[in-house]
C-alpha positions as CSV (number, residue, x, y, z in Angstrom):
1,M,67.0,1.1,14.4
2,R,69.8,3.3,16.5
3,R,72.9,1.8,18.0
4,S,73.2,3.6,21.6
5,S,77.3,4.6,20.6
6,G,80.1,3.9,24.2
7,P,83.7,2.9,24.0
8,P,83.7,-1.2,24.5
9,P,83.6,-3.6,26.7
10,R,86.0,-3.4,28.9
11,K,86.8,-7.7,29.7
12,H,90.2,-8.0,29.9
13,D,89.4,-5.6,32.5
14,R,86.8,-7.3,34.5
15,N,88.6,-10.9,34.5
16,E,91.7,-9.2,35.8
17,L,89.4,-8.2,38.9
18,A,87.1,-11.5,39.1
19,K,91.2,-13.4,38.8
20,L,91.8,-10.6,41.9
21,L,88.9,-11.8,43.5
22,K,89.8,-15.2,43.6
23,K,93.3,-14.6,44.4
24,L,91.6,-12.6,47.5
25,E,89.6,-16.0,48.4
26,G,92.3,-18.3,48.3
27,M,94.5,-16.3,50.7
28,Y,91.5,-16.1,52.9
29,E,90.6,-19.6,52.9
30,E,94.6,-20.8,53.5
31,L,94.3,-17.9,56.2
32,G,90.6,-19.8,57.9
33,D,92.2,-23.7,57.1
34,K,95.6,-22.7,59.0
35,E,93.6,-20.0,62.0
36,K,91.1,-24.1,62.4
37,K,94.5,-26.0,62.6
38,E,96.7,-23.9,65.8
39,G,93.6,-24.7,67.1
40,P,90.1,-22.8,68.8
41,E,90.1,-18.8,68.4
42,S,90.8,-16.3,70.5
43,E,89.1,-12.7,71.2
44,V,91.8,-10.7,69.0
45,D,91.0,-13.5,66.3
46,E,87.8,-13.7,66.2
47,F,87.4,-10.0,65.6
48,T,90.4,-11.0,63.5
49,R,88.0,-13.2,60.9
50,L,85.1,-10.6,61.8
51,K,87.6,-8.2,59.8
52,K,88.8,-10.3,56.7
53,Q,84.9,-11.0,56.3
54,T,84.0,-7.1,55.8
55,G,86.8,-6.6,53.6
56,K,85.9,-9.2,51.6
57,L,82.5,-8.6,51.5
58,L,83.7,-5.1,50.8
59,N,86.4,-5.7,47.7
60,E,83.1,-7.3,46.3
61,A,80.8,-4.8,46.4
62,R,83.7,-2.1,45.2
63,V,84.1,-4.6,42.3
64,M,80.3,-5.4,41.6
65,I,80.1,-0.9,41.6
66,T,82.7,-1.3,38.5
67,E,81.0,-3.4,36.8
68,R,77.6,-1.8,36.8
69,D,78.9,1.7,36.6
70,E,81.0,0.1,33.3
71,L,77.5,-1.1,31.9
72,L,75.7,2.5,32.5
73,A,79.2,3.7,30.5
74,Q,78.3,1.4,27.4
75,M,74.7,1.7,27.1
76,S,74.1,5.3,27.7
77,G,73.3,5.6,30.8
78,S,70.6,2.5,30.9
79,G,72.1,-0.8,32.0
80,G,68.9,-3.1,32.0
81,K,68.0,-6.2,33.8
82,Q,71.8,-6.5,34.6
83,S,72.3,-2.9,35.9
84,V,68.9,-3.1,38.5
85,Q,70.6,-7.6,39.4
86,L,74.1,-5.8,39.8
87,S,72.7,-3.2,41.8
88,S,70.2,-5.3,44.2
89,S,73.8,-7.7,45.0
90,I,76.0,-4.2,45.7
91,R,72.9,-3.3,48.6
92,E,72.7,-6.9,50.2
93,C,76.7,-6.8,50.4
94,L,76.1,-3.1,52.2
95,R,73.7,-4.8,54.8
96,E,76.2,-7.4,55.4
97,V,78.8,-5.6,56.1
98,H,76.8,-3.9,58.1
99,T,75.4,-6.9,60.2
100,L,79.3,-7.9,61.6
101,Q,80.3,-3.8,61.8
102,D,77.7,-4.1,64.7
103,R,79.2,-7.7,65.8
104,M,83.2,-5.9,65.4
105,Q,81.3,-3.3,67.6
106,A,80.2,-5.9,70.2
107,R,83.2,-7.7,70.5
108,I,85.6,-4.2,71.4
109,L,82.3,-4.1,74.2
110,V,83.2,-7.6,75.3
111,E,87.2,-7.5,75.4
112,E,86.9,-3.9,77.4
113,K,84.8,-5.5,79.9
114,D,87.7,-8.3,80.0
115,L,89.7,-5.9,79.7
116,R,88.3,-4.7,83.4
117,K,88.1,-7.8,84.8
118,E,91.6,-8.3,84.3
119,K,90.2,-12.0,83.0
120,K,94.1,-13.8,81.5
121,N,93.6,-13.8,77.6
122,A,92.2,-10.3,78.3
123,P,94.1,-8.3,75.7
124,T,96.0,-5.1,76.2
125,E,94.5,-1.2,75.9
126,E,96.4,-0.6,72.1
127,E,94.9,-3.5,70.9
128,I,91.6,-2.9,71.5
129,E,91.7,0.8,70.5
130,T,92.9,-0.4,67.6
131,H,90.5,-2.6,66.6
132,R,88.4,0.9,67.6
133,Q,90.4,2.4,64.9
134,M,89.5,-0.5,62.9
135,V,85.6,0.0,63.7
136,I,85.4,3.8,62.4
137,L,87.7,3.2,59.1
138,I,85.5,0.4,58.0
139,G,82.8,2.3,58.6
140,K,84.4,5.0,56.1
141,H,84.4,2.1,53.5
142,I,81.6,1.6,54.0
143,E,80.1,5.8,53.2
144,E,82.4,5.4,50.4
145,C,80.8,2.7,48.6
146,E,77.3,3.7,49.2
147,A,77.9,6.8,47.7
148,L,79.0,5.5,44.8
149,E,76.4,3.1,44.9
150,K,74.2,5.7,44.9
151,K,75.9,7.6,41.8
152,R,74.2,5.3,39.3
153,Y,71.5,7.6,39.6
154,Q,73.5,10.1,38.2
155,S,75.2,8.0,35.8
156,R,71.6,7.5,34.5
157,L,71.5,11.0,33.9
158,G,75.0,12.2,32.6
159,G,74.3,9.1,30.1
160,Q,70.9,11.3,28.5
161,R,73.8,13.9,28.1
162,G,76.1,11.4,25.9
163,A,80.5,12.6,26.0
164,K,79.8,13.7,29.3
165,G,78.0,11.5,30.8
166,M,79.9,8.5,30.5
167,A,83.2,10.6,31.3
168,G,81.3,10.6,34.9
169,A,80.7,7.1,34.4
170,Q,84.1,7.0,33.9
171,E,85.7,8.6,37.0
172,V,83.3,6.5,40.0
173,R,84.3,3.8,38.3
174,R,88.3,4.6,38.1
175,T,87.2,6.0,42.1
176,A,84.9,3.0,43.4
177,V,88.1,-0.1,42.5
178,D,90.9,2.4,43.9
179,T,90.1,4.7,47.3
180,G,92.2,7.0,49.0
181,L,91.0,5.5,52.4
182,A,93.7,2.6,54.4
183,P,93.1,-1.6,53.4
184,I,91.0,-3.9,56.1
185,E,93.3,-7.0,55.6
186,V,96.2,-5.7,58.1
187,D,97.6,-6.8,60.8
188,V,97.3,-5.1,64.4
189,E,101.4,-3.5,63.7
190,M,100.6,-2.4,60.1
191,A,97.1,-1.0,61.5
192,A,99.2,1.3,64.1
193,G,101.8,2.3,61.4
194,L,99.3,3.6,59.1
195,Q,97.3,5.5,62.2
196,Q,100.9,7.1,63.0
197,L,101.1,8.2,59.2
198,N,98.5,9.4,59.1
199,R,99.1,11.7,62.0
200,N,102.1,13.0,60.6
201,D,100.3,13.7,57.8
202,E,98.2,15.5,59.8
203,I,100.5,17.4,61.4
204,L,102.6,17.9,58.4
205,D,99.4,19.1,56.8
206,D,99.0,22.1,60.6
207,Q,102.6,22.8,59.3
208,L,102.4,23.4,55.6
209,D,99.4,25.4,56.4
210,V,101.2,28.0,59.1
211,I,103.8,28.2,56.4
212,A,101.1,29.7,54.1
213,K,99.3,32.1,56.1
214,G,103.2,33.0,57.0
215,V,103.8,33.5,53.4
216,Q,101.0,35.5,52.6
217,R,101.7,37.3,55.2
218,L,105.5,37.8,54.4
219,K,103.7,38.8,50.3
220,G,101.4,41.5,52.7
221,I,104.2,43.1,54.2
222,A,106.5,43.6,50.4
223,T,103.1,44.2,49.1
224,D,102.8,48.0,52.0
225,Q,106.9,48.5,51.4
226,S,106.3,48.1,48.0
227,N,103.8,51.2,48.3
228,E,105.5,53.0,50.9
229,V,108.8,53.4,48.5
230,K,106.3,54.5,45.7
231,L,105.1,57.3,48.7
232,Q,108.2,58.2,49.8
233,S,110.3,58.0,46.1
234,V,106.7,61.2,45.0
235,M,107.8,62.3,48.3
236,I,111.9,63.2,47.5
237,D,110.7,64.0,44.1
238,Q,108.2,66.9,45.3
239,I,110.8,67.8,48.1
240,S,113.4,68.1,45.0
241,D,111.6,70.5,43.0
242,N,110.7,72.7,46.1
243,M,114.6,72.8,46.4
244,D,115.3,73.7,43.0
245,K,112.1,76.7,43.5
246,A,114.3,77.9,46.6
247,T,117.7,78.0,45.0
248,D,116.4,79.9,42.1
249,H,114.8,82.5,44.3
250,L,117.5,83.0,46.3
251,N,119.8,83.7,43.5
252,D,117.6,85.5,41.8
253,A,117.1,87.8,44.9
254,N,121.6,87.9,45.7
255,I,121.4,89.5,42.0
256,R,119.4,91.8,43.1
257,L,121.5,92.7,46.1
258,K,124.5,93.3,44.1
259,E,122.1,95.7,41.9
260,T,121.2,98.0,44.7
261,L,124.4,97.4,45.9
262,A,126.4,98.7,42.8
263,K,123.9,101.5,42.3
264,A,124.7,102.7,45.6
265,G,128.3,103.3,45.0
266,G,129.8,99.8,46.2
267,A,129.6,98.2,49.5
268,T,132.6,100.4,50.9
269,S,131.1,103.7,49.7
270,I,128.0,102.6,51.9
271,L,130.5,101.1,55.0
272,V,131.5,104.7,55.2
273,K,128.9,106.4,54.8
274,V,127.4,103.7,57.8
275,V,130.3,104.8,60.1
276,L,129.8,108.4,59.8
277,L,126.7,108.6,60.6
278,V,128.0,106.8,63.8
279,L,130.2,109.2,64.6
280,L,127.6,112.5,63.8
281,L,124.9,110.4,65.9
282,S,128.3,110.0,68.9
283,I,129.1,113.9,69.4
284,G,125.7,115.0,69.1
285,A,124.9,112.9,71.5
286,Y,128.1,114.6,74.3
287,L,127.3,117.8,73.0
288,Y,123.3,117.3,73.8
289,K,125.0,116.0,77.9
290,S,127.7,118.4,78.6
291,F,125.2,121.5,77.7
292,A,122.3,119.9,79.5
């Protein structure tokens, strides 16, 4: 019987994840007991309680997705019965998160109604906006977890293709726990700070895009100038060649003129002959007018 090749089980990582999950549960229980001792929950406390439950369930879903993907990687894409059970638990966990998200949305509607009625303990508009942003963030976490849960089919297909499939499963496992989204278990002020950081990042990205476009335009201008310089250099070379040809032609004309003058007796002889001719013509004209 042929054994399936794959990386050794990572029990240490799963134990560490389980310990972290237990710590989160302990922190949640301590916070819950503290809230009970302080007195009845207000509307904001109710939203916070729902938010903490949602964060806990999403963390559990991510841990289960990680464990399932490790099974798929170790067993060449076929995790067996345990993988199927984990997938079922993941879907059930995400359904509960959807229910909590709906309750949080309903709580926001109640808060907006209380704010319009100007009740004494009604939250401010800024707090309600923070709650809206938190619900949107939870929706993004849900979408990411659902996308990771659906990748089990890709992991199975990759397992049939060998090492390439295992690499794909490892990539899914890494993304399941280490998300790029903001954490959910934060207070109102921290959430507002994270939102401001995100807005600053978006502004910085836009400015970098503008700079990149400017650099591209400058590159185009520099390329056009380089081409123009090359063209003008060719034109200057052509003008230089034409000037050389004109200079040679002028030199040849001067040489021929000198030879002609030398044959006619020199420039002085020609000048004397021209003066005498002019005098003769003048005398002839005077005599013609006198006799006429």
